[in-house]
Residue, then its C-alpha position, 0 to 999 in steps of 0.5 A: x534637760x532644759x536650761x535657760x541662759x542669758x546670752x550676748x547673741x545678736x538677732x541675726x545669728x539667732x534667726x539663722x539658728x532657728x532656721x537650721x534644724x538641729x537633730x541629735x545623731x543616732x544613739x542619743x535621745x530624740x530632740x524636738x529642736x531648739x526654742x529661741x526667745x529674743x526681745x529688746x532688752x539688754x541680754x537675749x534670753x536663749x532657751x535650748x534643749x540638749x541636742x547632742x554633739x551637732x548642736x555643740x558644733x553649731x555653737x562652737x563653729x569649726x574653730x572652737x579656740x577662736x571664741x569671743x567673750x560671753x556672759x552666761x549662767x543658768x536662769x536659776x542663778x538669777x538675779x545675782x551676778x556673783x556667779x557669772x562666768x565669762x566664755x569666748x565663742x566664735x564671732x562668725x557663728x554667734x555674732x560680733x562682740x560689738x553687738x554685746x552690751x558688755x565690754x571685754x574689760x571694765x571701765x574702772x575710772x571713777x566718774x563725777x566723784x565728790x564730797x559734800x559738807x552741809x551746814x547741818x553737819x552731814x558729810x556726803x560722798x558720791x562715786x560712780x563707775x561705768x564698769x562692764x557696760x558700754x554706756x553710763x546711764x546712772x545719775x545722782x542728786x545731792x542738793x539742799x532745798x532752796x526753801x529749807x537750808x537744813x533739809x537735804x535731798x540725795x538720790x540715785x537714778x539708774x537709767x535703762x535703755x538710755x540716759x535721757x530720763x535719769x539725766x532730766x530727773x537729776x536736774x529737775x526733781x528737787x525743783x519739782x518737789x518744791x513746787x508742789x502744794x504739799x511742800x509749800x504747806x510743809x514750809x509754813x509749819x513751825x519746827x515742832x509741827x515739821x517733826x510730827x505726823x502732820x509734817x511727815x505726811x506733807x513731805x510724803x505727799x510732796x514726794x509722791x506728787x513730785x514723782x508723778x509730776x516729773x514723770x509727766x514732765x518727761x512724757x511732754x519733753x520733746x527731747x525725751x528718748x525711750x529710756x526709763x529710770x529707777x529713782x530712790x531718794x531720801x530727804x534728810x531733815x534735822x529729825x527724820x529721814x524720808x525715803x521714796x523709791x520706784x524700781x530696784x535701787x535701794x536706800x539703807x540706813x546703818x545703825x551702830x554697831x552694824x545694823x541695816x535698816x531697809x528703807x526701800x523694797x525692790x519693785x520686781x514684777x513677780x511680787x503678788x501686788x505688782x503682778x496683779x496690777x500688771x495683769x489688770x492693765x493688760x500686761x504679763x510677767x515672763x522670766x520675772x520681767x514685764x512683758x518678758x522685757x523690763x526687770x522692774x514694775x515701777x519706774x519713771x519714763x518707759x512710756x511704751x508701757x503706759x496707757x494715758x487712759x488708765x490712772x497713774x496708780x493702775x499703769x503696767x509700769x507705775x511711777x508712784x513711789x513707796x514711802x518709808x520714814x525713819x526717826x533719827x537717833x544718836x545711833x544712826x551712822x550712815x545712809x547708803x543709796x545705791x543702784x542695783x549693780x551694788x545689790x546684785x552681789x551683796x545684801x543690805x546687811x553685808x554692805x553696812x557691815x563692810x562700811x562700818x568695818x572700814x570707817x576707821x581709816x585703813x591705809x590704802x594704795x588708792x591715790x584718789x581715796x587717800x588724797x581726798x581724805x588727807x585734804x581735809x586733815x589728819x583724821x581717824x575716819x574714812x571719808x564718805x567719798x572713800x566709803x562710796x568708792x570702796x563699796x563700788x570697788x567691792x561690788x566690781x570685784x564680786x562680779x557685778x557687770x552693771x553700772x555702779x553708783x553709790x551715795x554714802x551719807x555720814x550722819x555724825x561725821x568727824x571730818x570738818x570743812x569750813x562752810x561756805x558763806x554763799x552756799x549751804x553746800x561745800x563741794x570738794x571734787x576728787x583729785x582725779x576729777x580735779x586734774x581732768x577739769x579741762x577734759x570733756x566730762x563723761x557725766x552731766x554737769x550738776x548745778x548746786 
């Protein structure tokens, strides 16, 4: 019987185990040995065939009680993290814990939390947490367009193999979109045309061209590392919500009473159209990963998978986003953008149902959430920041081991804040972050 596990095992230990012949003792079934496949992605894939007690002793070592923390689960359970279980194994035989991509305990401090109020009545909350990962690679965008003050851009950027790509995108995406000819055309249209097919097509083309341009900008950057990033963004206009997405982060709209409208699709290599493009470009799909490594078929960055000789739309990993358009109505309540650390443990409908249920303010022992809510007055609704924090904490409690980032936009907020005369955004940092303003920040400094 064969099993496929995701294991935190260093390459040196795997190499030693490959060179060690493991045979089943007499009286048991014959064994053809053990097959190991390891690549440079966050968890090594270890495929083993049952080899009897000798194999068990090889893994456990002479002192089975001295084990280190280790994440594993059958491949059939992928990609959900909800059923993950933690075990400890002998450090001498399997490799030191420092080689793992997971921490023994999660870092639960909230990072770069903020509540933002726009002059169009939106209340936007962002929260993020490093979780079990050793590094924080997520970034985000919450900004109004300089050319159109009643248009807001929100985005969640989930980096991998480093934070260079997501950091650069968070600083430049809005400006790159505004520099496209399609956006400049859109700005010249009157209000009636902005809401019809002509205007919506202009915004869609501006987002597509913006993703292509920012990807090229990343390629030409001298400081760029080998990282990549997902990018899900939403342009919120007075009449519509236009979403662009590459990767496996998601955008979901919550409609009263608790209906989830999906605005994005995960770009997984096993999807027929994605797999066809990958194979045509010379790649392959193994274990639902590009070349057995990358778990998504579209991303910004990741230039080791991109061939300059091929058109952008025909790359193994393409940067061209899918576009979804939603016409706003009085029933629209929330817009949720989050990284895959959230969606690994809950569905779109589950997240919307949960958030709709807790919008009426519930007393909480969390000082950060309660204080940030009380700072805007005695209101009957939970703040957008409180909703984002609650969603992240729920995902962590459900077993997510990834970085966690979420943006929640309340389209019909009852919380009010005096608007700044000098800027269309009013920003309120969470109490925890304000109290640590003098300390070095673990996240980027965002200019609004």
